[in-house]
C-alpha positions as CSV (number, residue, x, y, z in Angstrom):
1,M,3.2,50.2,122.4
2,A,6.2,52.3,123.1
3,I,9.3,51.0,121.2
4,K,12.4,51.9,123.1
5,T,14.6,48.9,122.6
6,M,15.4,46.3,120.0
7,D,13.5,43.8,122.1
8,D,10.4,46.1,121.9
9,L,10.9,46.3,118.1
10,F,11.1,42.5,117.9
11,M,8.0,42.1,119.9
12,Y,6.2,44.7,117.7
13,G,7.2,42.7,114.6
14,L,6.0,39.5,116.1
15,Q,2.7,41.1,117.0
16,D,2.5,42.5,113.4
17,V,3.0,39.2,111.7
18,Y,0.6,37.5,114.2
19,Y,-2.1,39.9,113.3
20,A,-1.3,39.5,109.6
21,E,-1.4,35.7,109.7
22,N,-4.8,35.9,111.5
23,Q,-6.2,38.3,108.8
24,I,-4.9,36.0,106.1
25,A,-6.7,33.0,107.7
26,N,-9.9,35.0,107.9
27,I,-9.9,36.0,104.2
28,H,-9.1,32.6,102.9
29,P,-12.7,31.2,102.8
30,E,-13.8,34.3,100.9
31,M,-11.1,33.9,98.3
32,M,-11.7,30.1,98.0
33,A,-15.4,30.8,97.3
34,K,-14.5,33.0,94.3
35,V,-11.9,30.9,92.5
36,T,-12.7,28.6,89.6
37,E,-9.4,27.0,89.0
38,P,-9.3,23.7,91.0
39,A,-5.5,23.9,91.5
40,L,-5.8,27.4,92.9
41,F,-8.6,26.2,95.2
42,E,-6.4,23.4,96.4
43,Y,-3.5,25.8,97.0
44,L,-5.7,28.1,99.1
45,E,-7.0,25.2,101.1
46,H,-3.5,23.9,101.8
47,H,-2.3,27.4,102.6
48,L,-5.1,27.9,105.1
49,D,-4.0,24.8,107.0
50,E,-0.4,26.0,106.9
51,T,-1.4,29.5,108.0
52,R,-3.2,28.0,111.0
53,E,0.0,26.0,111.9
54,Q,2.1,29.2,111.6
55,I,-0.3,31.0,113.9
56,K,0.2,28.2,116.5
57,R,4.0,28.5,116.2
58,L,3.8,32.3,116.7
59,E,1.6,31.7,119.8
60,Q,4.2,29.2,121.1
61,I,6.9,31.9,120.6
62,F,4.9,34.5,122.5
63,Q,4.4,32.0,125.4
64,A,8.1,31.0,125.4
65,L,9.0,34.7,125.7
66,G,6.6,35.2,128.5
67,Q,4.1,37.2,126.5
68,K,0.4,36.9,125.7
69,P,-0.2,36.2,122.0
70,Q,-1.7,39.4,120.6
71,G,-1.5,41.3,117.4
72,V,-1.0,44.9,116.5
73,T,-2.8,46.2,113.4
74,C,-0.8,45.5,110.3
75,Q,-1.6,48.3,107.9
76,A,0.5,46.6,105.2
77,V,-1.6,43.4,105.1
78,L,-4.8,45.4,105.5
79,G,-3.8,47.4,102.4
80,L,-3.0,44.2,100.5
81,I,-6.4,42.7,101.5
82,E,-8.3,45.9,100.5
83,E,-6.5,46.0,97.2
84,S,-7.6,42.4,96.6
85,H,-11.2,43.2,97.5
86,E,-11.1,46.2,95.0
87,L,-9.8,44.0,92.2
88,V,-12.4,41.3,92.9
89,R,-15.2,43.8,92.7
90,E,-13.9,45.1,89.3
91,I,-13.4,41.8,87.5
92,E,-16.2,39.8,85.9
93,D,-14.2,37.2,83.9
94,K,-13.6,34.2,86.2
95,E,-10.3,33.3,84.7
96,V,-9.0,36.8,85.1
97,L,-10.4,36.8,88.6
98,D,-8.4,33.7,89.4
99,A,-5.2,35.5,88.1
100,A,-6.0,38.5,90.3
101,I,-6.6,36.4,93.4
102,L,-3.4,34.5,92.8
103,A,-1.4,37.7,92.4
104,S,-3.0,39.1,95.6
105,A,-2.1,35.9,97.5
106,Q,1.5,36.2,96.2
107,A,1.8,39.8,97.3
108,I,0.8,38.8,100.8
109,E,3.4,35.9,100.7
110,H,6.0,38.5,99.8
111,Y,5.1,40.6,102.8
112,E,5.3,37.5,105.0
113,I,8.7,36.6,103.6
114,N,10.0,40.1,104.4
115,R,8.5,40.1,107.9
116,Y,9.8,36.6,108.8
117,G,13.3,37.3,107.4
118,T,13.5,40.4,109.5
119,L,12.2,38.7,112.7
120,I,14.8,35.9,112.3
121,A,17.6,38.4,111.9
122,W,16.4,40.3,115.0
123,A,15.8,37.2,117.1
124,D,19.3,35.9,116.2
125,Q,20.9,39.3,117.0
126,L,19.0,39.5,120.3
127,G,20.1,36.0,121.2
128,H,16.5,34.6,121.6
129,K,17.6,31.1,122.3
130,V,14.4,30.4,124.3
131,T,13.4,26.8,123.8
132,V,9.8,26.1,122.7
133,D,8.5,22.6,123.4
134,Q,6.9,21.1,120.3
135,S,5.9,17.9,122.1
136,V,6.1,15.1,119.5
137,L,8.6,17.0,117.4
138,G,11.0,17.9,120.2
139,N,12.4,21.3,121.2
140,F,13.0,24.2,119.0
141,E,14.4,27.7,119.6
142,V,12.4,30.8,118.7
143,V,14.6,31.3,115.6
144,D,13.9,27.8,114.4
145,L,10.1,28.3,114.5
146,L,10.4,31.6,112.7
147,Q,12.6,29.9,110.1
148,L,10.1,27.1,109.7
149,N,7.4,29.7,109.0
150,L,9.7,31.4,106.5
151,V,10.6,28.2,104.7
152,E,6.9,27.3,104.3
153,T,6.1,30.9,103.1
154,K,8.8,30.7,100.5
155,S,7.5,27.3,99.4
156,Q,4.0,28.7,99.0
157,D,5.4,31.6,97.0
158,S,7.1,29.2,94.6
159,R,4.0,27.1,94.3
160,L,2.0,30.2,93.4
161,T,4.6,31.2,90.7
162,A,4.4,27.7,89.2
163,L,0.6,27.7,89.3
164,A,0.5,31.1,87.7
165,E,2.9,30.2,84.9
166,S,1.5,26.7,84.2
167,K,-2.3,27.4,84.4
168,V,-3.9,30.5,85.8
169,N,-2.2,33.2,83.8
170,R,-2.4,31.1,80.6
171,H,-6.2,30.6,81.1
172,A,-6.7,34.3,81.8
173,A,-4.7,35.6,78.8
174,P,-6.4,35.9,75.4
175,A,-5.8,33.0,73.1
């Protein structure tokens, strides 16, 4: 994709986060199969549901902008996923593995926070006031849907921090 305008850059960012969210959804079952901490499993399960909803919102944004939902390879998220896979292969202790998986999930959340924050600023600057019909929920603008994804992502990050501090890291650390 040739990026010549701010609109092109916005669309590239939207495609990037769309790809990233789909990759995240794809790796969740693998991560869930490896965790032993029930609260972390529940988090991943809930996060997978939220990720699927975020993907749907992104698809609605594409459609509202007259674009076909599609992704562009996100090297950042692929790198974070590969790093997670490398850690998983190296760790035998299940409690330490839970801590590593949690940390990997949080690194991905931080990337998403960055991407959504940037997209919101760009959409606002570009005046993307396109209305997206959310049926039962009413109508939202592009910025509103991106903001909803950002709020959920920040909430997930906070949940991960609380889970790390209250359980996962404590269990992984030597007594």
